[in-house]
C-alpha positions in Angstrom: 53.5 -46.7 -120.4 49.8 -47.4 -120.3 47.4 -45.7 -122.7 44.4 -44.2 -120.9 41.4 -43.7 -123.2 38.6 -41.3 -122.1 35.1 -40.9 -123.4 32.0 -38.6 -123.2 32.0 -36.0 -120.4 35.2 -37.5 -118.9 37.0 -36.7 -122.1 35.6 -33.2 -122.0 36.8 -32.7 -118.4 40.3 -34.0 -119.2 40.5 -32.0 -122.5 41.8 -35.1 -124.3 40.7 -38.5 -125.3 44.0 -40.2 -124.8 46.9 -39.9 -122.4 50.0 -42.0 -121.6 50.5 -42.8 -117.9 53.5 -44.5 -116.3 51.9 -47.1 -114.0 52.1 -50.8 -113.2 48.6 -51.4 -111.8 45.0 -50.1 -112.4 44.8 -48.2 -109.2 47.9 -46.1 -110.0 46.5 -45.3 -113.5 43.2 -44.1 -112.0 44.9 -42.2 -109.2 47.2 -40.4 -111.7 44.2 -39.5 -113.9 42.4 -38.0 -110.9 45.5 -36.0 -110.0 45.8 -34.6 -113.5 42.2 -33.9 -114.2 40.7 -32.9 -110.9 37.8 -33.4 -108.6 35.1 -33.3 -111.3 36.9 -36.1 -113.1 37.2 -38.1 -109.9 33.5 -37.7 -109.3 32.7 -38.9 -112.8 34.9 -41.9 -112.4 32.7 -43.3 -109.6 30.0 -44.3 -112.0 32.1 -45.2 -115.0 33.0 -48.6 -116.4 36.6 -49.5 -116.8 37.9 -51.8 -119.6 41.4 -53.2 -119.8 42.6 -54.2 -123.3 39.1 -54.5 -124.6 37.7 -56.6 -121.7 35.5 -55.4 -118.8 37.6 -54.8 -115.7 36.5 -57.1 -112.9 39.7 -57.1 -110.7 40.9 -54.9 -107.9 42.9 -51.7 -107.9 46.1 -53.8 -107.5 45.5 -55.6 -110.8 48.7 -55.3 -112.9 48.8 -53.5 -116.2 51.8 -53.9 -118.5 53.6 -51.6 -121.0 51.3 -51.1 -123.9 48.1 -51.9 -122.0 45.0 -49.8 -122.8 42.7 -48.7 -119.9 39.4 -47.2 -121.1 37.1 -45.3 -118.9 33.5 -45.2 -120.2 30.9 -43.2 -118.3 27.3 -44.4 -118.3 25.4 -43.3 -121.4 21.7 -42.9 -122.1 19.6 -42.3 -125.1 18.5 -44.3 -128.1 15.2 -44.6 -129.9 12.1 -43.8 -127.9 
């Protein structure tokens, strides 16, 4: 199982910040998340950053993930001091 971590509005759309997904590559993790959480989630995923085990994801959808891997989906954020 791979742990999928969700943040900001994607977390709100999913109704959870963490879910376990049985998948062996990044594309399967994201596909399953979109199936579970719907079209709004899929739309938000387009502009999000993906991190694998604490490192920015720079591979393709077929990049392998292993049991115990953590996939984090982080939407763009704004704000800060003006």
